[in-house]
C-alpha positions in Angstrom: 92.6 49.6 108.7 95.4 47.2 109.2 98.7 49.1 109.2 101.3 46.5 108.5 105.0 47.4 108.6 105.7 44.0 107.0 103.4 44.8 104.0 101.6 41.5 104.5 104.8 39.5 103.9 104.4 37.3 107.0 103.1 33.8 106.3 99.3 33.8 106.1 99.0 37.6 106.3 97.7 38.1 102.7 95.1 35.4 103.1 94.0 36.7 106.5 93.4 40.2 105.1 91.8 38.9 101.9 89.2 37.1 104.0 88.3 40.3 105.8 86.7 43.6 104.7 89.5 45.7 106.3 91.5 48.3 104.4 95.3 47.7 104.5 98.3 49.9 104.6 101.4 48.3 103.0 104.5 49.9 104.3 108.1 49.8 103.1 110.9 49.2 105.6 114.5 48.2 105.2 116.0 45.9 107.9 114.7 45.1 111.3 113.7 47.7 113.9 116.6 47.1 116.2 119.2 47.7 113.5 117.5 49.4 110.6 118.9 52.9 111.3 122.5 51.7 111.2 123.8 53.2 108.0 120.9 52.2 105.6 122.0 52.2 102.0 120.1 52.5 98.7 121.3 53.0 95.2 118.1 54.8 94.4 115.8 55.1 97.4 112.8 56.3 95.4 113.0 53.6 92.8 113.6 50.9 95.4 110.7 51.9 97.6 108.4 52.2 94.6 109.4 48.8 93.3 108.9 47.2 96.7 105.5 48.8 97.1 104.4 47.9 93.6 105.4 44.2 94.3 103.5 44.1 97.5 100.4 45.7 95.9 100.6 43.1 93.2 100.8 40.3 95.8 97.8 41.8 97.7 95.7 42.1 94.5 96.7 38.5 93.5 95.5 37.3 97.0 92.1 38.9 96.3 92.4 42.2 98.2 90.4 44.8 96.3 92.3 47.8 95.0 90.0 50.2 96.9 91.2 48.7 100.2 94.9 49.3 99.6 97.0 52.3 100.8 100.8 52.5 100.6 103.3 54.0 103.0 106.9 54.7 102.0 108.0 54.1 105.6 109.6 57.4 106.6 112.2 56.6 109.2 112.1 52.8 108.8 115.6 52.1 107.5 116.1 55.6 106.0 118.4 58.5 106.6 117.3 62.2 106.6 118.4 62.4 103.0 116.4 59.3 102.1 113.3 60.7 103.8 113.5 64.0 102.0 114.0 62.3 98.6 110.9 60.1 99.3 108.9 63.2 100.3 109.9 65.0 97.1 108.9 62.0 95.0 105.8 61.0 97.0 103.5 61.7 94.0 105.4 59.1 91.9 105.1 56.2 94.3 102.0 54.4 93.1 98.5 54.7 91.8 97.2 54.0 95.3 96.6 56.5 98.1 99.7 57.3 100.1 99.9 57.5 103.8 102.7 59.7 105.2 103.8 59.3 108.8 106.3 62.1 109.4 105.1 63.5 112.8 107.8 63.9 115.4 110.3 61.7 113.5 113.9 61.6 114.4 114.7 63.2 111.1 113.1 66.4 112.5 115.6 66.3 115.4 118.5 65.9 112.9 117.1 68.8 110.8 116.1 71.2 113.6 118.0 70.0 116.7 114.7 69.8 118.6 113.8 67.1 121.1 110.7 65.0 120.4 108.4 67.2 122.5 109.5 70.3 120.5 108.9 69.0 117.0 105.4 70.4 116.4 106.5 73.1 113.9 108.6 70.6 111.9 105.8 68.0 112.0 103.4 70.6 110.6 105.8 71.6 107.9 106.3 67.9 106.9 102.5 67.3 106.9 102.0 70.3 104.6 104.8 69.1 102.3 103.3 65.6 102.2 99.9 67.0 101.3 101.5 69.1 98.5 103.2 66.0 97.2 99.9 64.0 97.1 99.6 62.2 100.4 96.0 61.3 101.1 96.4 60.2 104.7 98.6 61.7 107.4 99.6 59.8 110.5 100.1 62.5 113.1 100.4 63.1 116.9 99.1 66.6 117.0 95.6 66.3 115.4 94.2 69.7 116.2 97.2 71.6 115.0 97.5 69.5 111.8 93.8 69.9 111.1 94.3 73.7 111.3 97.2 73.5 108.8 95.0 71.4 106.5 92.1 73.8 106.7 94.4 76.7 105.7 95.9 74.7 102.9 92.5 73.7 101.6 91.3 77.3 101.7 94.4 78.4 99.8 93.8 75.7 97.2 90.4 77.2 96.6 
């Protein structure tokens, strides 16, 4: 899978992926990595992220990328505050008709919520993974695979 934080907006990116058989993850981000966390603002974060992802999916489909190759990512932490991230998490199931990838593991939002350093964010990361699953995420990007798999196994058993 090609995981593109630019959502295939770079010149030639759509065409390159269309010529391949790779799956692609189209991610939302606001701003550039060096400055994106400096007071990001949205009028309606969920609507704006959804609109952007819908636009990029349309562009990918128009370039010939099959629907079954597309995954979307709301870009937790990429130009978003803790409040933005929580709003996106709550509305994850409304983002698109495509599988959603959620990358919440060890994010700085967890430090802001719990006060924990990056090496101490396992519990918060597991909670976020479970919440993302409950809101419809189909793919989780995680650091702690074994522990996350255990959470998923328990959740799946609970689901029946």
